[in-house]
C-alpha positions as semicolon CSV with decimal commas, in nm:
position;residue;x (nm);y (nm);z (nm)
1;M;-9,991;3,673;9,150
2;K;-10,034;3,581;8,785
3;P;-10,051;3,208;8,700
4;L;-9,783;3,266;8,436
5;D;-9,582;3,588;8,413
6;P;-9,578;3,687;8,043
7;R;-9,243;3,860;8,094
8;L;-9,084;3,519;8,151
9;L;-9,204;3,401;7,811
10;R;-9,093;3,725;7,648
11;L;-8,742;3,714;7,791
12;S;-8,675;3,340;7,758
13;R;-8,715;3,144;7,437
14;T;-8,653;2,823;7,630
15;A;-8,955;2,897;7,852
16;R;-9,176;2,956;7,549
17;G;-9,066;2,630;7,390
18;F;-9,114;2,440;7,713
19;V;-9,472;2,563;7,762
20;L;-9,560;2,446;7,409
21;A;-9,385;2,112;7,462
22;A;-9,558;2,064;7,798
23;A;-9,894;2,133;7,633
24;G;-9,812;1,868;7,372
25;T;-9,718;1,603;7,629
26;G;-10,026;1,706;7,828
27;A;-10,246;1,633;7,526
28;V;-10,083;1,289;7,494
29;R;-10,138;1,218;7,865
30;T;-10,502;1,325;7,838
31;T;-10,559;1,098;7,537
32;A;-10,399;0,811;7,727
33;T;-10,619;0,883;8,031
34;I;-10,933;0,868;7,821
35;G;-10,805;0,543;7,672
36;I;-10,745;0,401;8,021
37;A;-11,098;0,497;8,132
38;W;-11,252;0,342;7,822
39;G;-11,038;0,028;7,862
40;I;-11,135;-0,018;8,228
41;A;-11,505;0,035;8,155
42;A;-11,497;-0,202;7,857
43;A;-11,301;-0,471;8,041
44;V;-11,532;-0,468;8,345
45;T;-11,840;-0,471;8,124
46;Q;-11,704;-0,765;7,924
47;V;-11,625;-0,958;8,244
48;V;-11,980;-0,897;8,371
49;D;-12,117;-1,017;8,035
50;A;-11,888;-1,322;8,052
51;V;-12,019;-1,413;8,398
52;R;-12,375;-1,379;8,272
53;S;-12,322;-1,574;7,948
54;G;-12,050;-1,812;8,065
55;Q;-11,825;-1,721;7,773
56;V;-11,538;-1,469;7,751
57;P;-11,591;-1,226;7,463
58;T;-11,337;-1,249;7,179
59;T;-11,265;-0,876;7,214
60;F;-11,145;-0,909;7,573
61;G;-10,781;-0,965;7,473
62;G;-10,781;-0,658;7,249
63;T;-10,935;-0,451;7,529
64;L;-10,659;-0,555;7,771
65;A;-10,394;-0,478;7,506
66;L;-10,543;-0,133;7,452
67;L;-10,553;-0,075;7,827
68;G;-10,187;-0,175;7,864
69;A;-10,086;0,047;7,570
70;A;-10,272;0,341;7,724
71;F;-10,092;0,294;8,058
72;L;-9,757;0,273;7,877
73;L;-9,831;0,586;7,670
74;R;-9,926;0,781;7,980
75;A;-9,605;0,675;8,158
76;V;-9,391;0,775;7,858
77;A;-9,567;1,113;7,836
78;A;-9,512;1,174;8,209
79;W;-9,142;1,084;8,175
80;A;-9,106;1,316;7,874
81;T;-9,267;1,599;8,071
82;D;-9,030;1,550;8,365
83;D;-8,727;1,536;8,135
84;L;-8,833;1,850;7,949
85;A;-8,898;2,027;8,280
86;A;-8,550;1,949;8,415
87;R;-8,381;2,066;8,096
88;A;-8,596;2,378;8,064
89;G;-8,546;2,475;8,429
90;A;-8,166;2,458;8,396
91;R;-8,162;2,656;8,071
92;V;-8,403;2,925;8,187
93;K;-8,206;2,979;8,508
94;S;-7,890;3,013;8,302
95;E;-8,060;3,258;8,061
96;L;-8,200;3,473;8,342
97;R;-7,869;3,483;8,531
98;A;-7,677;3,576;8,216
99;A;-7,933;3,844;8,127
100;V;-7,921;4,000;8,475
101;L;-7,540;3,997;8,484
102;R;-7,530;4,162;8,140
103;R;-7,776;4,426;8,257
104;A;-7,571;4,486;8,573
105;A;-7,253;4,520;8,366
106;D;-7,425;4,762;8,128
107;R;-7,558;4,980;8,409
108;G;-7,227;4,987;8,587
109;P;-7,115;5,019;8,948
110;G;-7,342;5,317;9,018
111;W;-7,650;5,100;8,968
112;L;-7,505;4,812;9,171
113;A;-7,409;5,046;9,454
114;G;-7,776;5,112;9,523
115;R;-7,847;4,742;9,580
116;S;-7,753;4,490;9,844
117;S;-7,477;4,277;9,694
118;A;-7,565;3,986;9,924
119;G;-7,935;4,009;9,837
120;F;-7,851;4,031;9,468
121;A;-7,628;3,723;9,491
122;T;-7,891;3,534;9,692
123;T;-8,157;3,606;9,432
124;L;-7,937;3,492;9,146
125;G;-7,815;3,187;9,338
126;P;-8,048;2,990;9,566
127;G;-8,341;3,217;9,475
128;L;-8,343;3,117;9,109
129;D;-8,262;2,757;9,204
130;A;-8,615;2,749;9,342
131;L;-8,735;2,771;8,980
132;D;-8,680;2,394;8,963
133;A;-9,015;2,344;9,135
134;Y;-9,173;2,607;8,909
135;F;-9,062;2,432;8,590
136;G;-9,055;2,081;8,728
137;R;-9,406;2,081;8,876
138;Y;-9,610;2,397;8,835
139;L;-9,572;2,486;8,465
140;P;-9,619;2,125;8,339
141;Q;-9,929;2,095;8,556
142;L;-10,057;2,432;8,435
143;A;-10,016;2,322;8,072
144;L;-10,180;1,988;8,151
145;T;-10,473;2,164;8,317
146;A;-10,525;2,395;8,021
147;V;-10,533;2,097;7,784
148;A;-10,681;1,817;7,993
149;T;-10,973;1,986;8,168
150;P;-11,176;2,086;7,858
151;V;-11,093;1,761;7,675
152;L;-11,198;1,547;7,972
153;L;-11,520;1,746;8,015
154;V;-11,607;1,683;7,651
155;A;-11,530;1,311;7,691
156;I;-11,748;1,291;8,004
157;A;-12,029;1,479;7,828
158;L;-12,020;1,225;7,545
159;G;-12,053;0,947;7,803
160;D;-12,311;1,114;8,029
161;L;-12,424;1,475;7,984
162;T;-12,575;1,496;8,335
163;S;-12,246;1,410;8,503
164;A;-12,065;1,668;8,288
165;I;-12,311;1,936;8,401
166;V;-12,262;1,839;8,767
167;I;-11,883;1,862;8,727
168;V;-11,902;2,198;8,550
169;C;-12,117;2,336;8,832
170;A;-11,890;2,198;9,106
171;M;-11,555;2,282;8,945
172;P;-11,552;2,660;9,020
173;V;-11,527;2,578;9,392
174;I;-11,161;2,477;9,346
175;P;-11,046;2,804;9,177
176;V;-11,225;3,001;9,450
177;F;-11,029;2,810;9,715
178;M;-10,709;2,864;9,514
179;I;-10,763;3,240;9,495
180;L;-10,836;3,270;9,867
181;I;-10,532;3,062;9,961
182;G;-10,317;3,251;9,710
183;L;-10,408;3,582;9,867
184;A;-10,314;3,444;10,208
185;T;-9,979;3,303;10,095
186;Q;-9,858;3,584;9,869
187;T;-9,750;3,811;10,155
188;L;-9,600;3,519;10,344
189;Q;-9,392;3,410;10,044
190;R;-9,258;3,761;9,986
191;R;-9,167;3,782;10,352
192;Q;-8,975;3,456;10,316
193;A;-8,787;3,586;10,012
194;D;-8,687;3,896;10,210
195;A;-8,580;3,678;10,504
196;L;-8,358;3,469;10,274
197;A;-8,197;3,788;10,140
198;R;-8,136;3,910;10,497
199;L;-7,983;3,576;10,590
200;G;-7,751;3,589;10,288
201;G;-7,659;3,948;10,368
202;A;-7,581;3,871;10,732
203;F;-7,364;3,574;10,641
204;T;-7,178;3,766;10,367
205;E;-7,111;4,063;10,593
206;A;-6,981;3,834;10,867
207;V;-6,746;3,651;10,628
208;E;-6,616;3,971;10,466
209;G;-6,547;4,136;10,801
210;L;-6,427;3,826;10,984
211;A;-6,066;3,939;11,010
212;T;-6,165;4,275;11,159
213;L;-6,415;4,112;11,394
214;K;-6,150;3,872;11,524
215;V;-5,907;4,158;11,585
216;F;-6,162;4,334;11,808
217;G;-6,290;4,012;11,966
218;R;-6,641;4,042;11,822
219;A;-6,643;3,731;11,602
220;R;-6,836;3,512;11,848
221;R;-7,124;3,759;11,861
222;Q;-7,186;3,707;11,490
223;V;-7,268;3,342;11,558
224;S;-7,569;3,437;11,770
225;R;-7,669;3,709;11,520
226;I;-7,668;3,469;11,226
227;G;-7,841;3,212;11,447
228;R;-8,127;3,454;11,515
229;V;-8,172;3,534;11,145
230;T;-8,156;3,163;11,058
231;D;-8,414;3,077;11,322
232;E;-8,643;3,349;11,189
233;Y;-8,612;3,201;10,840
234;R;-8,675;2,850;10,976
235;R;-8,994;2,957;11,154
236;G;-9,113;3,133;10,840
237;T;-9,045;2,823;10,632
238;L;-9,247;2,607;10,871
239;G;-9,531;2,860;10,846
240;V;-9,525;2,834;10,466
241;L;-9,527;2,454;10,485
242;R;-9,813;2,460;10,735
243;L;-10,022;2,680;10,509
244;S;-9,933;2,465;10,206
245;F;-10,057;2,151;10,383
246;V;-10,379;2,323;10,486
247;S;-10,434;2,448;10,132
248;G;-10,372;2,099;9,994
249;F;-10,629;1,957;10,237
250;A;-10,884;2,221;10,133
251;L;-10,837;2,146;9,763
252;E;-10,857;1,770;9,821
253;L;-11,175;1,813;10,024
254;A;-11,341;2,026;9,756
255;A;-11,246;1,779;9,481
256;S;-11,359;1,477;9,685
257;L;-11,701;1,629;9,758
258;S;-11,744;1,715;9,390
259;V;-11,658;1,361;9,279
260;A;-11,894;1,227;9,546
261;L;-12,182;1,426;9,392
262;V;-12,111;1,268;9,054
263;A;-12,088;0,920;9,206
264;V;-12,421;0,959;9,392
265;S;-12,592;1,078;9,074
266;I;-12,452;0,786;8,875
267;G;-12,548;0,535;9,144
268;I;-12,911;0,654;9,151
269;R;-12,942;0,632;8,774
270;L;-12,777;0,289;8,766
271;V;-13,040;0,163;9,008
272;D;-13,334;0,295;8,804
273;G;-13,177;0,171;8,478
274;S;-13,148;0,510;8,306
275;L;-12,769;0,476;8,270
276;G;-12,570;0,185;8,134
277;L;-12,289;0,015;8,326
278;G;-12,023;0,093;8,064
279;A;-12,104;0,462;8,050
280;A;-12,125;0,479;8,431
281;L;-11,782;0,320;8,477
282;F;-11,629;0,541;8,206
283;V;-11,757;0,858;8,377
284;L;-11,663;0,739;8,727
285;V;-11,304;0,678;8,620
286;L;-11,278;1,013;8,440
287;A;-11,453;1,228;8,704
288;P;-11,155;1,238;8,948
289;E;-10,922;1,296;8,653
290;A;-11,126;1,602;8,552
291;F;-11,072;1,758;8,896
292;A;-10,715;1,631;8,946
293;P;-10,527;1,874;8,715
294;L;-10,699;2,180;8,860
295;R;-10,647;2,057;9,215
296;Q;-10,282;1,969;9,154
297;V;-10,198;2,298;8,983
298;G;-10,316;2,479;9,295
299;A;-10,094;2,267;9,519
300;D;-9,793;2,301;9,287
301;F;-9,845;2,676;9,264
302;H;-9,779;2,711;9,636
303;A;-9,483;2,470;9,621
304;A;-9,326;2,681;9,344
305;Q;-9,381;3,020;9,507
306;D;-9,017;3,064;9,613
307;G;-8,911;3,035;9,250
308;V;-9,198;3,257;9,135
309;E;-9,094;3,528;9,382
310;A;-8,727;3,505;9,279
311;S;-8,814;3,519;8,909
312;R;-9,039;3,820;8,977
313;T;-8,746;4,003;9,135
314;V;-8,519;3,915;8,842
315;L;-8,781;4,013;8,583
316;D;-8,834;4,344;8,762
317;V;-8,461;4,411;8,725
318;L;-8,469;4,326;8,355
319;D;-8,779;4,537;8,297
320;D;-8,650;4,835;8,498
321;P;-8,709;5,139;8,275
322;Q;-8,398;5,311;8,413
323;R;-8,158;5,374;8,128
324;D;-7,832;5,188;8,118
325;T;-7,541;5,399;8,231
326;S;-7,360;5,315;7,910
327;D;-7,641;5,481;7,719
328;A;-7,683;5,759;7,973
329;S;-7,320;5,851;7,962
330;A;-7,185;6,136;7,761
331;P;-7,243;6,163;7,386
332;A;-6,873;6,090;7,344
333;A;-6,913;5,723;7,427
334;R;-7,158;5,691;7,140
335;S;-6,966;5,909;6,897
336;A;-6,653;5,704;6,967
337;D;-6,824;5,412;6,799
338;D;-6,877;5,615;6,483
339;A;-6,531;5,752;6,410
340;A;-6,168;5,645;6,435
341;A;-5,940;5,835;6,674
342;D;-5,570;5,827;6,757
343;A;-5,596;6,012;7,088
344;L;-5,796;6,021;7,408
345;V;-5,995;6,345;7,393
346;L;-6,178;6,489;7,694
347;R;-6,386;6,803;7,660
348;G;-6,560;6,932;7,972
349;L;-6,572;6,585;8,130
350;T;-6,762;6,621;8,459
351;V;-6,872;6,346;8,697
352;H;-7,148;6,426;8,946
353;R;-7,102;6,232;9,269
354;P;-7,333;6,263;9,571
355;D;-7,062;6,437;9,774
356;V;-6,867;6,632;9,512
357;V;-6,858;6,728;9,143
358;V;-6,536;6,606;8,978
359;G;-6,416;6,813;8,684
360;P;-6,444;6,960;8,433
361;V;-6,148;6,796;8,255
362;D;-6,012;6,911;7,918
363;L;-5,735;6,693;7,781
364;T;-5,597;6,555;7,455
365;A;-5,361;6,260;7,502
366;P;-5,226;6,100;7,182
367;V;-5,135;5,733;7,171
368;G;-4,802;5,679;7,343
369;T;-4,902;5,892;7,642
370;V;-4,903;5,788;8,007
371;V;-5,156;5,996;8,201
372;A;-5,145;5,991;8,581
373;V;-5,463;6,083;8,770
374;A;-5,335;6,191;9,111
375;G;-5,507;6,302;9,429
376;P;-5,594;6,185;9,779
377;S;-5,810;5,880;9,842
378;G;-6,179;5,949;9,784
379;S;-6,120;6,256;9,567
380;G;-6,275;6,098;9,257
381;K;-5,992;5,930;9,066
382;S;-6,180;5,602;9,024
383;S;-6,494;5,793;8,921
384;L;-6,305;5,957;8,635
385;L;-6,179;5,617;8,517
386;A;-6,533;5,479;8,534
387;A;-6,651;5,769;8,316
388;L;-6,377;5,691;8,062
389;R;-6,500;5,330;8,055
390;G;-6,852;5,449;7,988
391;V;-7,006;5,290;8,298
392;L;-7,071;5,607;8,497
393;P;-7,301;5,891;8,386
394;H;-7,116;6,211;8,311
395;D;-7,134;6,541;8,127
396;G;-6,903;6,650;7,849
397;T;-6,732;6,465;7,567
398;V;-6,509;6,158;7,577
399;V;-6,350;6,027;7,257
400;V;-6,175;5,693;7,301
401;P;-5,889;5,608;7,063
402;G;-5,937;5,314;6,831
403;A;-6,092;5,190;6,508
404;A;-6,424;5,321;6,384
405;G;-6,731;5,112;6,462
406;T;-6,570;4,930;6,755
407;P;-6,755;4,950;7,090
408;V;-6,580;5,141;7,367
409;T;-6,556;4,825;7,579
410;E;-6,361;4,653;7,301
411;R;-6,114;4,944;7,283
412;T;-6,047;4,947;7,657
413;T;-5,848;4,741;7,906
414;W;-5,929;4,808;8,271
415;V;-5,753;4,692;8,588
416;D;-5,952;4,752;8,906
417;Q;-5,785;4,853;9,231
418;R;-5,919;4,531;9,383
419;P;-5,777;4,213;9,223
420;R;-6,111;4,026;9,218
421;L;-5,951;3,685;9,170
422;V;-6,167;3,375;9,133
423;R;-6,118;3,009;9,213
424;G;-5,897;2,848;8,951
425;T;-5,537;2,858;8,835
426;V;-5,316;3,165;8,805
427;A;-5,333;3,131;8,425
428;E;-5,713;3,120;8,427
429;N;-5,722;3,433;8,642
430;V;-5,480;3,617;8,415
431;A;-5,656;3,518;8,091
432;L;-6,010;3,508;8,237
433;S;-6,053;3,193;8,032
434;A;-6,061;2,820;8,089
435;T;-5,819;2,781;7,793
436;P;-5,545;3,042;7,848
437;D;-5,242;3,098;7,627
438;V;-4,979;2,978;7,875
439;E;-4,683;3,146;7,704
440;R;-4,860;3,480;7,692
441;V;-4,954;3,433;8,059
442;R;-4,588;3,373;8,147
443;T;-4,491;3,690;7,958
444;A;-4,751;3,897;8,145
445;L;-4,646;3,755;8,482
446;G;-4,280;3,815;8,406
447;A;-4,350;4,177;8,312
448;V;-4,469;4,245;8,667
449;G;-4,193;4,038;8,833
450;L;-4,402;3,735;8,929
451;G;-4,238;3,394;8,897
452;L;-4,558;3,204;8,977
453;E;-4,637;2,889;8,783
454;P;-4,940;2,944;8,556
455;G;-5,092;2,619;8,683
456;L;-5,075;2,722;9,050
457;P;-5,425;2,696;9,204
458;V;-5,579;3,008;9,353
459;G;-5,874;3,018;9,592
460;S;-6,172;3,250;9,577
461;G;-6,069;3,610;9,643
462;G;-5,701;3,529;9,586
463;T;-5,664;3,282;9,872
464;G;-5,311;3,137;9,864
465;L;-5,147;3,457;9,738
466;S;-5,020;3,757;9,928
467;G;-5,181;4,096;9,876
468;G;-4,895;4,214;9,655
469;Q;-4,900;3,895;9,448
470;A;-5,276;3,919;9,397
471;Q;-5,242;4,281;9,283
472;R;-4,969;4,192;9,035
473;V;-5,178;3,904;8,899
474;A;-5,454;4,160;8,835
475;V;-5,206;4,388;8,654
476;A;-5,082;4,089;8,453
477;R;-5,444;4,028;8,357
478;G;-5,455;4,378;8,208
479;L;-5,128;4,326;8,024
480;Y;-5,257;3,996;7,885
481;R;-5,575;4,155;7,752
482;A;-5,397;4,461;7,614
483;A;-5,153;4,239;7,424
484;A;-5,421;3,997;7,301
485;R;-5,679;4,258;7,197
486;R;-5,443;4,545;7,111
487;T;-5,666;4,785;7,304
488;P;-5,565;5,151;7,248
489;L;-5,685;5,263;7,594
490;V;-5,554;5,105;7,915
491;L;-5,695;5,215;8,252
492;L;-5,510;5,116;8,570
493;D;-5,670;5,198;8,905
494;E;-5,415;5,209;9,189
495;P;-5,207;4,925;9,038
496;T;-4,914;4,964;9,285
497;S;-5,089;5,047;9,614
498;A;-4,980;4,719;9,779
499;L;-4,636;4,686;9,615
500;D;-4,283;4,760;9,729
501;A;-4,058;4,998;9,537
502;E;-3,894;4,726;9,325
503;S;-4,223;4,569;9,216
504;E;-4,369;4,913;9,159
505;S;-4,089;5,001;8,919
506;L;-4,165;4,689;8,714
507;V;-4,534;4,782;8,687
508;V;-4,444;5,139;8,586
509;A;-4,208;5,003;8,320
510;A;-4,482;4,773;8,190
511;A;-4,721;5,070;8,165
512;R;-4,458;5,265;7,970
513;R;-4,413;4,974;7,726
514;L;-4,788;4,964;7,666
515;A;-4,780;5,334;7,577
516;D;-4,479;5,287;7,351
517;D;-4,667;5,006;7,173
518;G;-4,943;5,251;7,072
519;A;-5,183;5,288;7,365
520;V;-5,296;5,569;7,591
521;V;-5,233;5,452;7,950
522;V;-5,429;5,626;8,226
523;V;-5,314;5,540;8,578
524;A;-5,502;5,651;8,890
525;S;-5,247;5,662;9,173
526;H;-5,114;5,864;9,461
527;R;-4,770;5,700;9,449
528;R;-4,482;5,935;9,365
529;A;-4,301;5,689;9,140
530;V;-4,608;5,648;8,918
531;I;-4,671;6,023;8,897
532;A;-4,303;6,090;8,818
533;A;-4,313;5,848;8,523
534;A;-4,623;6,006;8,363
535;D;-4,627;6,233;8,060
536;V;-4,938;6,418;8,180
537;V;-5,057;6,455;8,539
538;A;-5,422;6,535;8,619
539;T;-5,445;6,626;8,987
540;V;-5,786;6,597;9,157
541;D;-5,815;6,795;9,480
542;P;-6,073;6,716;9,752
543;S;-6,309;6,984;9,616
544;G;-6,329;6,797;9,282
545;A;-6,133;7,053;9,078
546;V;-5,888;6,899;8,829
547;T;-5,555;7,057;8,732
548;I;-5,368;6,938;8,423
549;R;-4,988;6,947;8,417
550;T;-4,777;6,834;8,121
551;A;-4,450;6,672;8,226
552;R;-4,332;6,589;7,875
553;V;-4,480;6,630;7,528
554;V;-4,565;6,317;7,331
555;S;-4,582;6,348;6,954
556;A;-4,884;6,189;6,790
């Protein structure tokens, strides 16, 4: 395990700035430490001289003032380091989470499907929260060690060269212990990270399937299952703590023996008169400080390993050489950014799924067209919509209508077949904003026949709403975006699957109004009312073949 992963500095400007700031505060702390050592040595020497001569030296007051100022400076530097660490830890976690979520959005659902959603969420949540120890303790101590150790060795050498040589010879013992302990803990820490991901996965699966488990009377068994995984994680955590305590004892023992060698050497030379009292006290005070940063960085390294392991997982995701699906998709998604178009044009669009090849599709749909993608469940309707959005790799050409130079994502409104509502108000869910346009929200809700108050609170996953209400809120979200952004392509994935006939007719009418306002509306559905209202019907059969049927001609 590297002491400091260079990828973290490359991907986070906050981390780079914090390391430099921590080095600066470390230099101030080191200067204050040297001042404290000099002040203690001078004060004791002056007291001894005062006892011998019977008179307090006139410089004694200034020495005490310098000693007090050095203590104050060290305390301020330590506070500044802690404050910087807390701020940097919060910002770096936010930067890494945002970067990973952007990368996941760019690579699309195909990339996410190959990963454990619970493990992914655990890494981004409590996993990265463990970076607090990394930034709060380990990195500041690492910067302090890099600055303080050579400066203190030089200061000790100026006071007594022999003691400096003894310290230099004894100091490599601590890194050797650190390396040996690090090799022993690396596997254990990775095992703990995997156990945390398993625990998160088990809990998420139990919560998601709780309704089904209760129906079949299997809910109580999940308690013992989660209990076993939790107990495994608890035992692993105790093992990590046990090893951390042992490693701390080993480092303390090595540092104590090294300081003892220096003290014995100084004591012998004090007795024979070859070393002065002031120099001896100065070196004795600084000797433990020379070993302390190196010893403490080893202990903090083990305390921060959970965060190090989580950041390694996140950095591996960000450094994954796999191309983004948006870039790997058809040349059409890129060419659509370079030219204006007033129609959705598909030429040989083919989506390769593990079980079936969907396509090819050849279609030209001018603005004002409603296209229905019909077919049984699992035939590939959603895959075709994902290809149109540019988030699923495909062959062929896709030209998205809209202004030249505008990214495909800015030209498109998409409504998923799952509502994916979040905790907040109805208005916040419709606008996907903390500051929604309430009147526009009311218009979107009214278009789908919902009389809900925009300020009505909604729980995570749509708790508090029925399935049909949640689906219509999701459709209203699409209407809100299409009206606000004037997107020329609107994709609706099974927007009426949970609705009755009356509500379905309102959604179909809303889709028709979007088309009449200058958009191409593509609706994936197996409902007859939706298919009957379409201008063009693309039917996907279970073999993946697509048949195009024109119900009515729309003039461009």
